N, C-alpha and C positions, 0 to 999 in steps of 0.2 A: 529432402527432409530427413533429418537424423532424429535419433531419440530424444536428444536435449531440447530441440526446437518442438517437438511433439509434447514433452512434458512442460515446456513453457506455455504452449497454446493451452493445455489442459488446465494448468493452475491459473492462468490468466482468466478464463471463461469460468472455472468452476470456483475460484477463489475470489476474484473481483467481482464476479456477477452478483453474488448475495450481498456484498458491500453497497452496491449502487442504490437498490430500493431503500435500503436503512438509512443511508446517507441523505436520502432525498426526502424520506417521509417520516422518519423517526424522531423521538423526543431528542433535545438537545444533548443529552447523554448519551444515547444511543449513536447520534451522528458522530460524537467525537470517538466512541469505540469503533465506530465503522471506518473513520479516517485512519485511525492508528492501525487497525487491521489491513486496510487498503495499502498502506505504506510499507508494511512488512511484506506483503505478498508482492507488491510491485518491485521490491528490492530482490526478492527471490526469482521472480520472472526475469529480472534484467541479468542476474547472475548466470540464469540458464541459457539466456540468448547469448550471453557472452561467450559460454562454453560451447553452445551450438555454433556459432559463427566463427569460433576461433580467434576472437578479437579481443585481447587484453585490456584494450582502452575503454571497452563497454563496462568492465569490472569497476573501473574508478566511478562511473555514473551510479552503478549499485551501491558501492560503499558510501558515496555522498548522500544517496537517497536514505540508506540506513542510519546514517548520523543524524540529518535534519529532519526525518519524519517524526520521531519522537519530540523534538524541539517544537516542531508545529503544533503537536497536539498539546504540549504545555501552554503554549500560546493561546490556544482555543479554550482550554480549561481555565486559565486566568481570566478570559473574557466571560465565561460563563459563571464564573464564582460569585459575582455581584448580583446575578439575576435572581428572581424568586421563582422556586419550583412550580410547576403547573399542576 
């Protein structure tokens, strides 16, 4: 295990861990924010894993996720726009 893989593990547990309960039990607005943050953190974790395993092909997945995660957040925001606040 090298420093890149250790950093990926720490970021995955410390970064994605708090997003899970908020994404499961928060208000709709909090869930969208948790989804957006989780996409950003997952992209960073994938970049760290690509560096740790010395595989440049893994970088493509991280870049794709970095581009598509905000688009998914916009779709969920559009779906929530018509709902009444609680």
